[in-house]
C-alpha positions as CSV (number, residue, x, y, z in Angstrom):
1,X,-90.0,6.8,68.0
2,X,-91.9,5.1,64.8
3,X,-89.2,6.5,62.5
4,X,-86.4,5.5,65.1
5,X,-87.6,2.0,65.2
6,X,-88.2,1.6,61.3
7,X,-84.3,2.7,61.1
8,X,-83.2,-0.3,63.0
9,X,-85.4,-2.7,61.6
10,X,-83.7,-1.6,58.1
11,X,-80.5,-1.9,59.7
12,X,-80.7,-5.5,61.0
13,X,-82.0,-6.4,57.6
14,X,-79.1,-5.1,55.8
15,X,-76.6,-6.6,58.6
16,X,-78.4,-10.1,58.2
17,X,-78.3,-9.9,54.0
18,X,-74.5,-8.6,54.3
19,X,-73.7,-11.9,56.8
20,X,-75.9,-14.1,54.5
21,X,-73.5,-13.1,51.1
22,X,-69.9,-13.6,52.8
23,X,-71.3,-17.3,53.7
24,X,-72.1,-18.0,49.7
25,X,-68.9,-16.7,48.9
26,X,-66.8,-18.9,51.6
27,X,-68.8,-21.8,50.6
28,X,-68.3,-21.1,46.4
29,X,-64.4,-20.6,47.6
30,X,-64.7,-24.0,49.3
31,X,-66.5,-25.7,46.2
32,X,-63.9,-24.5,43.9
33,X,-61.1,-25.8,45.8
34,X,-62.4,-29.2,46.3
35,X,-62.9,-29.6,42.6
36,X,-59.5,-28.8,41.9
37,X,-58.0,-31.4,44.6
38,X,-60.2,-34.1,42.7
39,X,-58.9,-33.0,39.2
40,X,-55.4,-33.3,40.8
41,X,-56.4,-36.7,41.6
42,X,-57.5,-37.9,38.5
43,X,-54.5,-36.5,36.6
44,X,-51.2,-38.7,36.2
45,X,-48.3,-37.0,37.4
46,X,-50.4,-33.9,39.0
47,X,-48.9,-32.2,42.0
48,X,-50.7,-33.9,45.0
49,X,-52.4,-31.3,47.9
50,X,-51.3,-31.0,51.1
51,X,-53.5,-33.5,52.2
52,X,-52.8,-35.9,49.8
53,X,-48.7,-35.2,50.3
54,X,-49.4,-36.1,54.6
55,X,-51.5,-39.1,53.7
56,X,-48.8,-40.3,50.9
57,X,-46.1,-39.8,53.3
58,X,-47.7,-41.8,56.2
59,X,-48.3,-44.9,53.8
60,X,-44.2,-45.1,53.6
61,X,-44.5,-47.3,50.3
62,X,-44.7,-44.3,47.8
63,X,-48.7,-45.3,46.9
64,X,-51.1,-42.4,47.6
65,X,-53.1,-42.7,50.5
66,X,-57.3,-42.0,50.3
67,X,-58.2,-38.7,49.6
68,X,-61.8,-38.1,48.6
69,X,-62.9,-41.1,46.5
70,X,-59.1,-42.5,47.2
71,X,-57.7,-43.4,43.8
72,X,-54.3,-44.0,43.6
73,X,-52.2,-41.7,41.3
74,X,-49.1,-43.1,38.8
75,X,-45.9,-41.9,39.3
76,X,-44.3,-39.3,36.5
77,X,-41.7,-40.3,34.6
78,X,-38.3,-39.1,35.6
79,X,-36.1,-36.5,33.8
80,X,-32.9,-36.6,32.3
81,X,-30.2,-34.9,33.9
82,X,-28.4,-32.4,31.9
83,X,-25.8,-34.0,30.0
84,X,-27.0,-37.5,30.3
85,X,-27.8,-40.0,28.6
86,X,-24.1,-39.9,27.0
87,X,-21.6,-42.8,25.8
88,X,-18.1,-42.7,27.0
89,X,-14.8,-45.0,27.3
90,X,-15.4,-46.3,24.1
91,X,-12.9,-49.2,22.6
92,X,-12.3,-51.6,20.0
93,X,-15.5,-53.8,20.7
94,X,-18.0,-51.0,22.4
95,X,-18.3,-48.3,25.2
96,X,-20.1,-47.7,28.1
97,X,-23.7,-46.6,28.4
98,X,-24.1,-43.8,31.2
99,X,-27.3,-42.2,32.6
100,X,-28.4,-39.9,35.7
101,X,-32.0,-39.1,36.4
102,X,-34.2,-36.7,39.0
103,X,-35.8,-39.8,40.8
104,X,-34.8,-43.8,40.6
105,X,-35.7,-45.3,37.8
106,X,-34.4,-47.9,35.0
107,X,-33.0,-47.0,31.9
108,X,-33.4,-49.1,28.6
109,X,-31.0,-48.6,25.8
110,X,-30.6,-50.2,22.5
111,X,-27.6,-50.4,19.8
112,X,-28.0,-50.7,16.0
113,X,-25.5,-50.0,13.1
114,X,-25.3,-46.5,11.3
115,X,-27.2,-45.1,9.9
116,X,-30.6,-46.6,11.1
117,X,-33.5,-47.2,8.5
118,X,-36.0,-46.9,11.4
119,X,-37.4,-44.5,14.2
120,X,-37.8,-46.2,17.6
121,X,-40.3,-45.4,20.0
122,X,-40.3,-45.9,23.9
123,X,-41.9,-49.3,23.8
124,X,-38.9,-50.5,21.3
125,X,-36.3,-49.3,23.3
126,X,-37.9,-50.8,26.3
127,X,-38.4,-54.3,24.2
128,X,-34.9,-53.8,22.9
129,X,-36.2,-54.8,19.1
130,X,-36.1,-53.1,15.9
131,X,-39.4,-52.3,14.4
132,X,-38.7,-53.8,11.1
133,X,-37.5,-56.9,12.3
134,X,-34.3,-56.6,11.8
135,X,-31.5,-57.4,14.5
136,X,-29.9,-55.0,17.0
137,X,-26.2,-54.7,17.9
138,X,-27.0,-54.7,21.4
139,X,-29.6,-54.1,24.2
140,X,-30.2,-54.1,27.9
141,X,-31.0,-52.1,30.9
142,X,-29.6,-50.9,34.1
143,X,-31.2,-49.2,37.3
144,X,-30.6,-46.2,38.4
145,X,-31.0,-45.9,42.4
146,X,-30.2,-42.3,43.2
147,X,-31.5,-39.1,42.3
148,X,-29.1,-37.3,40.5
149,X,-26.3,-40.4,40.9
150,X,-25.1,-41.2,37.4
151,X,-25.3,-45.3,36.5
152,X,-23.8,-47.3,33.8
153,X,-23.8,-50.4,31.9
154,X,-20.9,-51.8,29.7
155,X,-22.1,-52.6,26.0
156,X,-19.6,-55.1,24.4
157,X,-19.6,-57.6,21.0
158,X,-19.5,-54.4,18.6
159,X,-16.9,-54.2,15.7
160,X,-14.1,-52.7,15.5
161,X,-13.9,-48.8,14.0
162,X,-17.9,-48.9,13.5
163,X,-20.1,-46.2,13.7
164,X,-23.8,-47.5,16.1
165,X,-26.8,-45.1,17.0
166,X,-27.5,-45.6,21.0
167,X,-31.2,-45.0,21.9
168,X,-32.0,-44.9,25.7
169,X,-35.2,-44.6,27.5
170,X,-36.2,-44.0,31.2
171,X,-38.8,-45.7,33.6
172,X,-40.1,-44.7,37.0
173,X,-39.8,-47.1,39.9
174,X,-42.4,-48.3,41.8
175,X,-45.3,-50.4,41.5
176,X,-47.2,-48.2,38.7
177,X,-44.0,-47.1,36.6
178,X,-44.3,-44.4,34.0
179,X,-42.2,-44.8,30.8
180,X,-40.9,-41.5,29.4
181,X,-42.3,-40.7,25.9
182,X,-39.4,-39.0,24.4
183,X,-36.3,-41.6,22.7
184,X,-32.6,-39.9,23.4
185,X,-30.4,-40.6,20.2
186,X,-27.2,-40.4,19.8
187,X,-24.3,-41.3,17.5
188,X,-21.3,-43.7,19.4
189,X,-18.0,-44.6,17.2
190,X,-15.8,-47.5,18.4
191,X,-12.1,-47.3,18.4
192,X,-9.9,-48.5,15.5
193,X,-7.3,-50.7,17.2
194,X,-5.6,-52.5,14.0
195,X,-3.4,-50.8,11.3
196,X,-4.5,-50.8,7.7
197,X,-4.0,-53.8,5.5
198,X,-2.3,-54.1,2.7
199,X,-4.7,-55.3,-0.1
200,X,-2.3,-55.5,-2.9
201,X,1.6,-55.0,-3.2
202,X,3.4,-55.4,-6.6
203,X,6.6,-54.2,-7.6
204,X,8.6,-53.9,-11.0
205,X,12.3,-53.4,-11.9
206,X,13.2,-50.0,-13.7
207,X,17.2,-50.2,-14.3
208,X,18.5,-49.5,-10.9
209,X,15.4,-48.4,-9.5
210,X,12.4,-50.6,-8.2
211,X,8.9,-48.9,-8.3
212,X,6.3,-50.6,-5.8
213,X,2.6,-50.1,-6.3
214,X,0.5,-50.4,-3.2
215,X,-2.9,-50.3,-2.2
216,X,-4.6,-50.2,1.4
217,X,-7.9,-52.6,1.6
218,X,-9.9,-51.3,4.6
219,X,-8.8,-47.8,5.8
220,X,-6.7,-44.6,4.8
221,X,-3.0,-44.9,6.3
222,X,0.6,-43.9,5.6
223,X,2.8,-46.8,4.0
224,X,6.8,-46.9,5.3
225,X,9.4,-49.3,3.4
226,X,12.9,-49.7,3.5
227,X,14.8,-52.0,1.3
228,X,17.7,-54.5,2.6
229,X,19.9,-57.0,1.2
230,X,18.1,-60.1,0.8
231,X,19.1,-62.6,3.5
232,X,19.6,-60.3,6.3
233,X,18.2,-60.2,9.6
234,X,14.6,-58.4,9.2
235,X,14.2,-54.7,11.1
236,X,11.6,-53.8,14.0
237,X,8.8,-52.0,13.1
238,X,10.0,-48.5,14.6
239,X,13.2,-48.7,12.5
240,X,11.1,-49.5,9.3
241,X,9.2,-46.0,9.9
242,X,12.5,-44.1,10.6
243,X,14.2,-45.8,7.5
244,X,17.0,-47.8,9.1
245,X,18.0,-51.3,8.8
246,X,18.2,-53.7,11.4
247,X,22.0,-52.7,12.7
248,X,20.5,-48.8,12.9
249,X,22.4,-47.4,9.9
250,X,20.3,-46.2,7.1
251,X,18.4,-48.4,4.5
252,X,19.3,-48.6,0.7
253,X,16.4,-47.2,0.1
254,X,13.9,-45.6,2.0
255,X,10.0,-43.8,1.7
256,X,6.7,-43.2,2.8
257,X,3.0,-42.1,1.5
258,X,0.0,-41.6,2.6
259,X,-2.6,-43.9,0.6
260,X,-6.2,-43.6,0.3
261,X,-8.5,-46.3,1.2
262,X,-9.1,-48.4,-2.2
263,X,-6.6,-46.3,-4.4
264,X,-3.4,-47.9,-5.5
265,X,-0.1,-45.6,-5.8
266,X,3.3,-46.2,-7.0
267,X,6.2,-45.6,-5.2
268,X,9.8,-45.4,-7.0
269,X,13.2,-45.6,-5.3
270,X,14.5,-42.8,-7.6
271,X,17.6,-41.2,-6.5
272,X,18.9,-44.4,-4.2
273,X,22.4,-44.5,-4.8
274,X,23.2,-47.8,-2.9
275,X,21.4,-50.0,-5.7
276,X,23.0,-51.6,-8.7
277,X,22.2,-53.8,-11.7
278,X,21.0,-57.3,-11.0
279,X,20.6,-56.7,-7.2
280,X,18.0,-58.9,-5.2
281,X,16.9,-57.0,-2.4
282,X,13.9,-57.3,0.7
283,X,11.5,-54.5,1.4
284,X,9.8,-54.3,4.8
285,X,7.1,-52.4,5.0
286,X,4.6,-51.3,7.7
287,X,1.3,-49.4,7.6
288,X,0.0,-46.7,10.5
289,X,-3.8,-45.2,10.5
290,X,-4.6,-41.9,11.7
291,X,-4.6,-43.3,15.1
292,X,-1.2,-44.7,15.6
293,X,-2.2,-48.1,15.0
294,X,0.7,-50.3,13.8
295,X,1.7,-53.9,12.9
296,X,3.5,-56.0,15.6
297,X,6.2,-57.1,13.1
298,X,6.8,-55.5,9.4
299,X,6.2,-57.4,6.1
300,X,8.5,-58.4,3.7
301,X,8.7,-59.1,0.0
302,X,11.6,-59.9,-2.1
303,X,12.5,-57.3,-5.0
304,X,15.2,-57.0,-7.8
305,X,16.8,-54.7,-9.8
306,X,16.6,-54.9,-13.8
307,X,19.8,-57.1,-15.0
308,X,23.2,-55.9,-16.4
309,X,22.9,-54.4,-19.8
310,X,25.0,-56.5,-22.3
311,X,28.4,-54.9,-23.1
312,X,29.2,-53.3,-26.2
313,X,31.1,-54.9,-29.1
314,X,34.3,-54.6,-29.8
315,X,35.2,-52.8,-33.2
316,X,36.2,-55.1,-36.0
317,X,39.8,-55.0,-37.1
318,X,41.2,-52.9,-39.6
319,X,41.2,-54.2,-43.3
320,X,44.2,-56.0,-44.9
321,X,46.3,-53.4,-47.1
322,X,45.5,-54.3,-50.8
323,X,48.7,-55.1,-53.0
324,X,50.5,-52.4,-55.1
325,X,49.3,-51.8,-58.6
326,X,51.4,-53.3,-61.2
327,X,53.7,-51.2,-63.2
328,X,52.6,-50.0,-66.0
329,X,53.6,-51.4,-69.6
330,X,54.0,-47.8,-70.9
331,X,56.6,-46.0,-69.5
332,X,55.6,-42.5,-70.7
333,X,53.5,-40.4,-67.6
334,X,49.7,-39.9,-68.0
335,X,48.7,-36.3,-68.0
336,X,47.7,-34.9,-65.4
337,X,44.5,-34.8,-64.1
338,X,42.4,-31.7,-62.7
339,X,42.7,-30.9,-59.0
340,X,39.6,-32.2,-56.6
341,X,37.3,-29.6,-55.6
342,X,37.4,-28.0,-52.1
343,X,34.7,-30.2,-49.4
344,X,31.9,-28.7,-48.6
345,X,31.2,-26.2,-45.4
346,X,29.7,-28.0,-42.6
347,X,26.7,-26.9,-41.2
348,X,26.7,-24.8,-37.9
349,X,23.1,-23.7,-37.3
350,X,21.3,-25.9,-34.4
351,X,17.9,-27.0,-34.9
352,X,14.8,-25.2,-34.6
353,X,11.5,-26.4,-32.7
354,X,8.6,-26.9,-35.4
355,X,5.6,-24.7,-34.1
356,X,3.4,-26.5,-31.1
357,X,6.5,-28.0,-29.5
358,X,7.8,-29.1,-27.2
359,X,4.3,-30.1,-25.9
360,X,3.0,-31.6,-23.0
361,X,-0.1,-34.1,-23.5
362,X,-2.1,-36.5,-22.0
363,X,-1.7,-35.5,-18.8
364,X,-3.1,-38.2,-16.4
365,X,-2.6,-39.0,-12.8
366,X,1.1,-40.4,-12.3
367,X,2.4,-39.7,-16.2
368,X,2.4,-37.5,-18.9
369,X,3.4,-37.3,-22.6
370,X,6.4,-35.9,-24.2
371,X,6.0,-34.5,-27.6
372,X,8.7,-32.8,-29.4
373,X,9.4,-32.0,-33.1
374,X,12.1,-30.1,-34.9
375,X,13.1,-28.4,-38.1
376,X,16.1,-31.4,-38.9
377,X,17.1,-34.4,-37.5
378,X,18.3,-34.9,-33.9
379,X,17.8,-35.4,-30.6
380,X,16.0,-33.9,-27.5
381,X,17.0,-34.4,-24.0
382,X,15.3,-34.0,-20.8
383,X,14.8,-34.1,-16.8
384,X,12.0,-33.9,-14.7
385,X,12.2,-32.4,-11.2
386,X,9.8,-31.7,-8.1
387,X,8.8,-28.3,-9.2
388,X,8.8,-27.4,-5.4
389,X,12.6,-27.7,-5.3
390,X,13.4,-24.5,-7.3
391,X,16.0,-26.3,-9.2
392,X,18.5,-24.4,-11.0
393,X,18.3,-24.5,-14.7
394,X,20.8,-27.1,-16.0
395,X,23.0,-26.3,-19.2
396,X,22.4,-28.1,-22.7
397,X,25.4,-29.9,-21.9
398,X,24.7,-31.3,-18.5
399,X,21.3,-32.4,-20.0
400,X,23.3,-34.3,-22.4
401,X,25.7,-36.3,-20.6
402,X,23.0,-36.7,-17.6
403,X,25.9,-37.7,-15.1
404,X,25.9,-34.6,-13.3
405,X,22.3,-33.4,-13.3
406,X,21.7,-31.4,-10.3
407,X,19.9,-32.2,-6.8
408,X,19.6,-36.0,-7.7
409,X,17.1,-36.2,-4.7
410,X,14.5,-34.2,-6.3
411,X,15.0,-35.7,-9.7
412,X,12.0,-37.9,-11.0
413,X,13.1,-38.6,-14.7
414,X,15.6,-38.1,-17.3
415,X,16.7,-39.4,-20.9
416,X,16.6,-38.5,-24.7
417,X,14.4,-39.0,-27.7
418,X,15.5,-39.4,-31.3
419,X,13.4,-36.9,-33.8
420,X,13.4,-37.6,-36.9
421,X,13.0,-34.7,-39.7
422,X,9.4,-33.6,-40.6
423,X,7.9,-36.1,-38.2
424,X,6.7,-35.5,-34.4
425,X,8.3,-37.8,-31.5
426,X,6.4,-38.8,-28.2
427,X,7.6,-40.3,-25.2
428,X,5.2,-41.3,-22.1
429,X,7.3,-40.6,-18.9
430,X,5.6,-41.9,-16.0
431,X,5.7,-43.6,-12.0
432,X,5.1,-40.1,-10.3
433,X,2.9,-39.9,-7.3
434,X,-0.7,-38.8,-8.4
435,X,-1.5,-34.7,-8.6
436,X,2.4,-34.3,-8.6
437,X,3.5,-30.8,-9.7
438,X,6.5,-31.0,-12.0
439,X,8.8,-29.1,-13.9
440,X,10.6,-30.7,-17.3
441,X,14.0,-28.8,-19.1
442,X,14.4,-29.9,-22.8
443,X,17.3,-29.0,-25.1
444,X,17.9,-30.5,-28.6
445,X,20.6,-30.9,-30.7
446,X,21.2,-32.0,-34.8
447,X,22.8,-35.1,-35.8
448,X,26.1,-32.5,-36.3
449,X,25.8,-32.0,-32.8
450,X,24.7,-28.8,-33.1
451,X,23.0,-28.1,-29.8
452,X,20.0,-25.3,-29.0
453,X,21.8,-22.4,-27.0
454,X,19.1,-21.9,-24.2
455,X,17.3,-24.8,-22.4
456,X,13.0,-24.8,-23.0
457,X,11.7,-25.0,-19.3
458,X,7.6,-26.4,-18.9
459,X,6.0,-26.5,-16.0
460,X,3.1,-29.8,-15.6
461,X,0.5,-30.3,-13.0
462,X,-0.7,-34.2,-13.0
463,X,-4.0,-34.7,-12.4
464,X,-5.0,-34.9,-8.6
465,X,-8.5,-36.7,-8.0
466,X,-8.0,-38.2,-4.7
467,X,-9.0,-36.3,-1.9
468,X,-6.7,-35.0,1.0
469,X,-6.2,-37.4,3.9
470,X,-6.7,-35.8,7.4
471,X,-6.8,-36.2,10.8
472,X,-8.2,-33.2,13.4
473,X,-8.6,-32.7,16.9
474,X,-10.6,-30.6,19.2
475,X,-9.3,-29.4,22.4
476,X,-11.5,-27.4,24.9
477,X,-9.9,-25.5,27.7
478,X,-12.2,-23.5,29.4
479,X,-13.9,-21.4,27.0
480,X,-11.6,-21.6,24.1
481,X,-11.7,-24.6,21.7
482,X,-8.3,-25.0,19.7
483,X,-8.7,-27.1,16.4
484,X,-5.7,-29.2,15.1
485,X,-5.7,-30.2,11.4
486,X,-3.3,-32.1,9.6
487,X,-3.5,-33.0,6.3
488,X,-1.5,-34.8,3.4
489,X,-2.2,-32.0,0.5
490,X,-2.2,-28.1,0.7
491,X,-5.8,-26.9,0.9
492,X,-8.8,-25.8,2.9
493,X,-10.4,-26.9,6.7
494,X,-14.0,-26.3,6.9
495,X,-15.6,-26.8,10.3
496,X,-19.0,-26.3,11.7
497,X,-19.7,-26.6,15.7
498,X,-23.3,-27.1,16.6
499,X,-25.5,-27.2,19.6
500,X,-27.7,-30.0,18.4
501,X,-25.7,-33.0,19.7
502,X,-28.2,-35.6,17.6
503,X,-27.9,-34.0,14.5
504,X,-25.5,-35.4,11.6
505,X,-23.4,-32.9,9.2
506,X,-23.5,-33.7,5.6
507,X,-20.4,-32.4,3.5
508,X,-22.5,-30.2,1.5
509,X,-23.9,-28.9,4.9
510,X,-20.5,-27.9,6.4
511,X,-19.0,-26.2,2.9
512,X,-22.4,-24.2,2.4
513,X,-23.6,-23.8,6.4
514,X,-27.5,-22.9,5.8
515,X,-28.8,-19.9,7.2
516,X,-32.0,-20.8,8.4
517,X,-32.8,-23.6,10.4
518,X,-31.0,-25.8,11.2
519,X,-28.1,-23.1,11.7
520,X,-24.7,-23.8,13.1
521,X,-23.4,-22.6,16.0
522,X,-20.3,-21.4,14.7
523,X,-18.8,-22.4,11.6
524,X,-15.6,-20.6,9.4
525,X,-12.4,-22.2,7.5
526,X,-9.1,-22.0,7.4
527,X,-6.0,-22.4,4.9
528,X,-3.7,-25.3,5.1
529,X,-0.4,-24.2,3.8
530,X,1.2,-26.5,4.5
531,X,1.4,-30.6,3.9
532,X,2.0,-33.0,6.6
533,X,2.3,-30.2,9.4
534,X,-0.4,-29.4,11.9
535,X,-2.9,-26.4,11.3
536,X,-4.7,-25.0,14.5
537,X,-6.6,-22.1,15.4
538,X,-8.7,-20.9,18.2
539,X,-12.3,-20.6,18.7
540,X,-13.9,-18.5,21.4
541,X,-17.1,-20.3,22.8
542,X,-18.4,-18.9,25.9
543,X,-19.9,-20.8,29.1
544,X,-23.3,-23.0,29.2
545,X,-22.7,-24.6,25.6
546,X,-22.5,-28.4,25.0
547,X,-21.9,-29.3,21.1
548,X,-20.4,-31.4,18.2
549,X,-17.1,-30.7,16.1
550,X,-17.5,-31.2,12.4
551,X,-14.4,-30.7,9.9
552,X,-13.9,-31.5,6.4
553,X,-10.6,-30.9,4.5
554,X,-10.5,-30.1,0.7
555,X,-7.2,-29.6,-1.7
556,X,-6.4,-27.3,-4.2
557,X,-8.3,-29.4,-6.9
558,X,-11.7,-29.5,-4.4
559,X,-11.3,-32.9,-3.9
560,X,-13.1,-34.2,-0.6
561,X,-13.9,-37.1,1.0
562,X,-17.6,-37.7,1.8
563,X,-17.0,-39.0,5.2
564,X,-17.1,-36.2,7.6
565,X,-14.5,-35.8,10.6
566,X,-16.3,-35.9,13.9
567,X,-15.3,-35.2,17.5
568,X,-15.7,-38.6,19.8
569,X,-18.0,-36.8,22.2
570,X,-19.8,-33.7,22.5
571,X,-18.0,-30.6,24.0
572,X,-18.9,-29.2,27.1
573,X,-17.8,-25.5,28.4
574,X,-20.1,-26.0,31.7
575,X,-21.9,-23.1,33.5
576,X,-20.3,-19.8,34.1
577,X,-18.2,-19.4,37.1
578,X,-19.6,-17.7,40.3
579,X,-18.8,-13.7,40.1
580,X,-16.1,-12.9,42.3
581,X,-16.3,-12.0,45.5
582,X,-16.4,-7.9,46.5
583,X,-13.2,-6.7,47.7
584,X,-12.9,-5.7,51.7
585,X,-13.5,-2.1,52.8
586,X,-10.7,-0.2,53.3
587,X,-9.6,-0.2,56.8
588,X,-10.7,2.8,58.7
589,X,-8.4,6.0,58.6
590,X,-6.0,6.1,61.8
591,X,-7.5,9.2,64.0
592,X,-5.2,10.6,66.7
593,X,-6.8,10.4,69.4
594,X,-6.5,13.7,72.3
595,X,-7.5,14.2,75.7
596,X,-10.8,15.7,75.7
597,X,-9.5,18.4,78.7
598,X,-6.7,19.6,76.5
599,X,-9.0,20.0,73.6
600,X,-11.8,22.1,75.7
601,X,-8.5,24.1,77.2
602,X,-7.4,25.1,74.0
603,X,-10.8,26.1,72.6
604,X,-11.6,28.1,75.1
605,X,-8.4,29.8,75.4
606,X,-8.6,30.7,71.8
607,X,-11.8,32.3,72.1
608,X,-11.3,34.1,74.7
609,X,-8.1,35.5,73.5
610,X,-9.9,36.7,70.1
611,X,-12.7,38.3,72.6
612,X,-10.1,40.0,74.5
613,X,-8.7,41.5,71.3
614,X,-11.9,42.8,69.6
615,X,-13.0,44.3,72.9
616,X,-9.5,46.3,73.1
617,X,-10.1,47.4,69.8
618,X,-13.6,48.6,70.4
619,X,-11.9,50.5,73.6
620,X,-9.4,52.6,71.4
621,X,-12.1,53.1,68.8
622,X,-14.4,54.9,71.6
623,X,-11.8,56.8,73.3
624,X,-10.6,58.2,69.9
625,X,-14.0,59.4,68.7
626,X,-15.1,60.6,72.0
627,X,-12.3,63.4,72.5
628,X,-12.6,67.2,72.6
629,X,-9.4,67.6,70.3
630,X,-10.5,65.1,67.6
631,X,-13.4,67.1,67.6
632,X,-11.9,70.3,67.1
633,X,-9.6,69.0,64.5
634,X,-12.9,67.8,62.4
635,X,-14.4,70.8,62.2
636,X,-11.1,72.7,61.0
637,X,-10.9,70.2,58.8
638,X,-14.0,70.6,57.3
639,X,-13.5,74.4,56.9
640,X,-10.3,74.1,55.1
641,X,-12.2,71.7,52.5
642,X,-14.8,74.4,52.1
643,X,-12.2,77.2,51.6
644,X,-10.3,74.7,49.0
645,X,-13.2,74.1,47.4
646,X,-13.6,77.9,47.2
647,X,-10.4,78.7,46.0
648,X,-10.8,76.0,42.8
649,X,-14.1,77.0,41.9
650,X,-12.2,80.6,41.5
651,X,-9.5,79.5,40.1
652,X,-11.8,77.6,37.4
653,X,-13.2,80.8,36.9
654,X,-10.4,82.7,36.4
655,X,-8.8,80.8,34.0
656,X,-12.4,80.5,31.9
657,X,-12.1,84.5,31.9
658,X,-8.5,84.4,30.7
659,X,-9.3,81.7,27.7
660,X,-11.7,84.4,26.8
661,X,-9.8,87.8,26.7
662,X,-11.9,89.2,29.3
663,X,-9.1,89.8,31.3
664,X,-7.2,93.1,30.7
665,X,-5.1,94.3,33.6
666,X,-2.1,93.1,35.1
667,X,-2.4,90.9,37.7
668,X,0.0,91.4,40.8
669,X,1.0,89.5,43.5
670,X,-0.3,90.7,46.8
671,X,-0.6,89.1,50.2
672,X,-3.9,89.9,50.5
673,X,-6.1,87.6,52.6
674,X,-8.8,86.4,50.7
675,X,-12.7,86.7,52.4
676,X,-13.6,84.0,54.6
677,X,-10.3,83.1,55.8
678,X,-9.1,83.0,59.6
679,X,-5.5,84.4,59.9
680,X,-2.6,82.4,58.4
681,X,-2.0,80.5,62.0
682,X,-5.3,79.1,61.7
683,X,-4.8,77.9,58.4
684,X,-0.8,76.8,59.4
685,X,-2.1,74.7,62.3
686,X,-5.6,73.5,60.6
687,X,-3.3,72.1,57.4
688,X,-1.1,70.7,60.3
689,X,-3.4,69.0,62.2
690,X,-5.5,67.3,59.4
691,X,-2.2,65.8,58.0
692,X,-0.6,64.6,61.4
693,X,-3.8,63.7,63.3
694,X,-3.8,60.2,61.4
695,X,-0.2,59.3,62.6
696,X,-1.5,59.7,65.8
697,X,0.2,62.8,66.9
698,X,-1.0,65.4,69.1
699,X,-2.0,69.4,67.8
700,X,1.1,70.8,69.8
701,X,3.4,67.9,68.6
702,X,2.2,68.5,64.9
703,X,2.8,72.5,64.9
704,X,6.4,72.0,66.4
705,X,7.3,69.6,64.1
706,X,6.1,71.2,60.9
707,X,9.1,71.1,58.0
708,X,10.2,74.0,55.8
709,X,8.7,72.2,53.0
710,X,5.0,72.3,54.3
711,X,5.4,76.4,55.1
712,X,6.5,76.8,51.9
713,X,3.6,74.9,50.2
714,X,1.0,76.9,52.0
715,X,2.5,80.0,51.7
716,X,1.9,80.0,47.8
717,X,-1.3,78.8,48.7
718,X,-1.8,81.9,50.3
719,X,-0.7,83.9,47.4
720,X,-2.6,82.3,45.1
721,X,-5.3,82.9,47.0
722,X,-5.1,86.5,47.2
723,X,-3.9,86.8,43.8
724,X,-7.1,85.1,42.4
725,X,-9.1,87.4,44.4
726,X,-7.6,91.0,43.1
727,X,-8.4,89.4,39.6
728,X,-11.9,88.9,40.7
729,X,-12.4,92.9,41.9
730,X,-10.6,93.7,39.0
731,X,-13.1,91.8,36.5
């Protein structure tokens, strides 16, 4: 009893200890939860507990209710929706700032000219000031009233065709707003809405041709011109671009050239057959930039060709004949004089070039020097063509006359050069476009008109130090980006695609993309094989990318502009489309419905018939095996088989003795019966029964139908047995 009482006391003591431990654990957990909730109340932007949210919802003004000590929580700064902020709808003097937040708030922005010299903080953007004190181009703010819904503000008063930097920061709404700590910055380009301005236009007469030197002052562009007779009605802008006069007929002279900003270029009306010496004309010209901006009306300037050369003087009249000599006083004739010597043989050898002649020297952007030295006094004739025209080589006679030179449209210069014996003559030939590729044909003759038999051909490459003028466009179709580049020179276009929309790539980085960070999303190049034509290529991007496109065009002489061609805004391929819905399951196979009763009848009938057939087969087998005749025939067949095996053994022994030479007597055929056999009739009946029972015949029927062949066979077997028996006895 004492032991049981002690056990009960110990059990109750353990139970009280367990309950106390559980209570302590519960208290600790509750204390930790309260501490976490208190810390959440003190942190700005921390998620509220269930009690806090319930209290805040009860107030209705966005202010947190009192929980614990009742401290108020500052609202967290809003987050930018993907793809925002962004600049859109750019014009010549401004653009629209568009932004979307995940909660209502206020958006502040500052616009400065690019490149900026300082970095703006969030407070600077909100205040609309530059920390350096420099004025900003524009600043302001606008409200976002709904979460996920974009709002916008319009910026105006900017300069056209200028690069600006847009800085944006957002702030939450409410009594205690919170400002974002990060400033979003991106580049914006205003639209160019005016045509290029011609900063200088000069002209000079070159015989029946006119050379016009033009330069653009504010931007690159294309210069178009036409020439009309002075005093005629001015053409329209489009007619100048198309090379037409005011009445729609082709102009007397026309041309165009792509000009770089600040670089002058000379355009010569070479090959214009409609211009005459001393002609007075008016040049109408129009400029167009890469955006297609043209002036409202063409600009005009009066130009003239050279005056007519003076006419050659008429030859002097022949002198009067001298009077006849007086008659000599002496009538005697003088002595005859010796006959005159024959005249010298004329020279027929053509001149030769001295070593190092002809030569092209002092090659410049628009001119070169031709140097010729001959073995004797003579004249060198030349003609200069565009190399790309592949003009057929003219003959020496054609170069000399210079009136029937081929391919006049590609002829750039021609003339002659007098060369004295023992001296090198030089001629400066100019008026070409910068970086032109030319070919010159030269032939020479001496003062006796002995002409060289072959024409000398020299290729000339003028210096090209002008970067190519190019435009490009980026078209995004789904996940494929098509880049289209148009350059006025043959060269190579390099491109870079970067997902960092805030980064501005330099020309050096695009030509040699860095391998580390930052690295481009995609980069490469493509050859430009035709000047003035669009060259395009397609790049596969994929879904979920937002990127900028940067392009630099380099000509064959490694000239390029330091300004990078950039897409006007970031391109985005958007999220991947949802997977297609699963295909519907195939329709169930058609089932032929049958009557259950009919199926049951067919099943029972089929298996009943099979059972009856099996029973009939069993009956026939039992009937066969249980008959007396079957047992008798079986016994006879067994006896016959035993005698047959005995005969085979005796026959084998007989054959063996015959081979060994043991048989000495002559075998006589006898009709004796071998011991152990029944009479002939018994064998006869047994043999017939064993063969015919399988066919279903009875014993008497088989005996009655035995044929002669079977009887003969049985007799031969009987004689063989008798013979075997006798040979066995004699041995």
